[in-house]
N, C-alpha and C positions, 0 to 999 in steps of 0.2 A: 585379835592376834593372826600371826603369820605363822602357819604351821607347815613344816617339811615332812612328807609322808614318804618314807624309805621302803621299797617294796610294794609301790602302788599296784602292781599288776596282780598281785595274788589275790585269793580268796576274800581274805579279811580287807586287803588293802583297797580293792574297788569299794567296799561298803565305807571305809574310812573316808576315803574322797567323797562319796556321796553326802556323808552326814555332816563332816566337819567343814564341808564347803557352805553350809547353811549360814555360819556365823564367822567364818575365818577365811582368810587369803591362804589359798593352799597353792602349795608348791609339790612336786613329786619327783620321784626318781624311780627307775624301773633297773632289772638286773642289766638291761642293755646299756642305760645312760649312767649308770654309777656301779663301780666294783669296790664293794665297800672292803674286800680284803686288802685294798690298796690305800695305804694310810694317808699319802699324801694327796689323792684324787679325793677322797673323801672329806679331808680338812678343807681343801680347796671349794668343793662344792656347797658345804655347808657354810664357810665363810662367804661365798657369793651370794647366798641367798638370806643369810644372817636372821633364821627364825627366831621365834619366841618358844616355839616348842618342835622337837623332832619326834616323830614317832616312827620308831624302828621295827617294821612289820616284815622286814627281810629276813629270811633263815634259811637253811638245809633242812628240811623237814621230812625227808624219806627216813622214817624210824629204822626200818629192816636195813636200808641201804647203807646206813649210817655206821653199821658194825663192820662192813668191807671197806668202807670209805672214810676212814675214822679221820684221815689226815683233812680231807674236804671238809668234812663235817665240824672239825676244830676251826678249820679256817675260817669259815663263814660265821659260825655260831659263836665262836670265842673270840679269835683274833677280829674277825668283823665288828662284832660288837664293841670292843674295845676302842677299835678306830671311830666309830660313830661316838663312843663317849669323849673320847680326845678331842674331837670335833665339837662336840657340844661344849666341852670346856674352854675351847678358844674362843667360842661366840656367845658364851654364857646362855645357852639355849636349856631349857628343861628337855627332858628325855624320857620319853615314855617306850619301855622295852617290852615287847609282848613274850612272854616265856609260857612254861607248861607245868599241866600237873605231874607229868614224867620226872620231875625233878625230886620226886618223893617214892619211897620204895613200898607202898601200898600195905605196909605190915601193921600200922596203927590199929586198925579195926574200925576208925571212924573218922568222920570228916576231918580234913586238914586246915588248921588257921595258918594264917600268915609266918608266923614264927615258929612252927613245928621243925625237928630237924629235917633237914633233906637228906636223901640218900639215893641218888639215882641208880638204876639197874643197867640202862641202856648207854650205849655211846650217844645217842641224839639228848636224851637226859642230861647227861655229864657234861656236854658242850654246851647244852643251854644253861646250865647253872655256872659254866665257866662264864659265861656273858654274863649274868648276875654280878658274880665276884668283880670283874671288871668294871662295871657301873658302879657298884658299892665303894671301891679303891678309888675311882678317879673322880665321882662327880658327888655333890650334895642334892642338886636339884633333878631327882629322877622319880618316875613311877615305875615300879618293876610290876608288870601286870602278869600274874599265872592264869591261865583259863584252860579249858579241858574240852576235847572231842569236837572240835570246830566243824560246823557244815554251814554253807552259804549258797548263794546263788550264782556266784561266779566260779566256781570250780569244782572239780570232781571232789564227793566226799562219801561217807558212808550209806547216806540215803540215797544217791544216785546209784551208787553199787550195787545196793540190794534191788533196788527197782528194774537195774539193767540184768542182773542176775534171774530175776523172776520172768523174765521175756523167753528164756530158753531152759529153765530147770522148773522141775516140780517140788523138788526138796532140796533145800539151803541147810547147811551146818552154821550154826553161830555159836561163839563162846558165850557161856553163861556164867563163869565165876571171875569175870573181870566188870568191877561195880565203878562207874564214873557218871558226871553229868554232862550230857549232850548239850553245845553251847552254839547258839545262833550267831553268825557273825554280825548281823544287823545290831542285835542286842549289845554285843560286845562293843560295838563301834558307837552306839547310842550313850554306854556307859563312859567310855573314854573321852567322848565329848563333854561329858558332866566334869569328869575327873580335873581334866586339864584348866578348868575355869577356877580351881582354887590351887594355891601352892600347899597342898596337903600330901608333901611328898612322902615316899616310902613304897612298902610291898601291899600290893592287893591282890586277891582271889575275886576274880570276876568271872561267873560262870551262871548259867541259867539254873533255877531251883529244881529240886528234885534228884533224884538217882535212878540208873537202872544197869541191868547188864546189857552186854551188845545183844544178847538174845531177846530181852524184854523190848530193846530198840528196835529190833527188827519185826518183831510182833506189832509194834505200835505202827511202824511205817505201813506195813501191809493192811492193816486195819483202816488206817485213814485213807489209804490208796485204793480201798475195796477191793484187795487181791486176796484170793483164795489161794494158799500154797503151804506146804509142810515144812514148818521151822523147827529143825532138829537141835536142842541144846546138846553141846560138847564142851568139854573141860579143856582148860588150856594144853594141858598134856597131851591131848587128843588132837589139839590143832596147833603142832608147835611152828614157832616164826623164828627168824634169825635172832631179832631183838627180844629180849625178856620185858614184859609189861608189869606194872604194878597190879596187883589183884583187887585194891580198892584206892580210889584216888579221888573221891569227892573232895572238891574244895569248898571250905565254909566261908562265904563273902563277910568275912569278921570286921575287918578295918573298914570295908565299904560300909558297913551297917552302922559303924561308929563313928563315922563321918557324917553320918544324918541323911545318906543317900537312902532314896526309895527301895525297897526290896524288888530283885531282877525277877521277872515272871518266871514259872515252871516252864521247864523245858518241853511239856506236852503242848501248852499253848503255844509256844514258839514253833514248834514243828506242826503243827495244824497251820499257822500262817504260812509258812516257807512253802508247804507242800501245795497250797492253793497256788503259786507262783510257777511250778514245775509241771 
């Protein structure tokens, strides 16, 4: 297949290029080569390539920054996604949209399935949900892929942040009352490569198995790295941030399982592999 990856310069984008190029003809755009907020340029670029599948991995992902840059967040995550969807309609291309667990409010108390009620708390989550809505209104051939707590080799992430802090600090305070599933971008890219082989369109939750708090996650990172450091658990209230986060946003990969795909490995196994690379 001919695949266009929008946002190929990002952490996930790099892995998508590596994985999808094994079986597909790959074209890419970056923030420098395509402004998705410009509908004319977006349509022209997609028409020029005429791909079978477009993987839309470009986004304004600064969760805290989105609270003060609402127009920018909506312009990229909402309007930009609409523009990509319109371009896909013009070329009859299927669209893969990378979304987030932050479309949920975290109040359910158990893992979220694909058709649970969304209720984002932050501007980031709201604008990503706007993107979903545009896609569902415009297209019939789409895969909306919600994922969570991404980390990977090609970008800054929680793992690298923790290891960096440990170089100069004896004690690190980490939130222990937000629960999610850390997801390795390489595993997500591999899952997407399988997904696009079938026209099984719809919404998918794709994350590594298992769950943890940010505190548990940090402890696991330092244990694997062999670093002795005092990790102090703190509440969300003790560590306020501009953007509210869901307390419990574990995603159940229900549709993935129902389509017959193999279970995605536990986050601990993925983390072990990733940390050997860094």
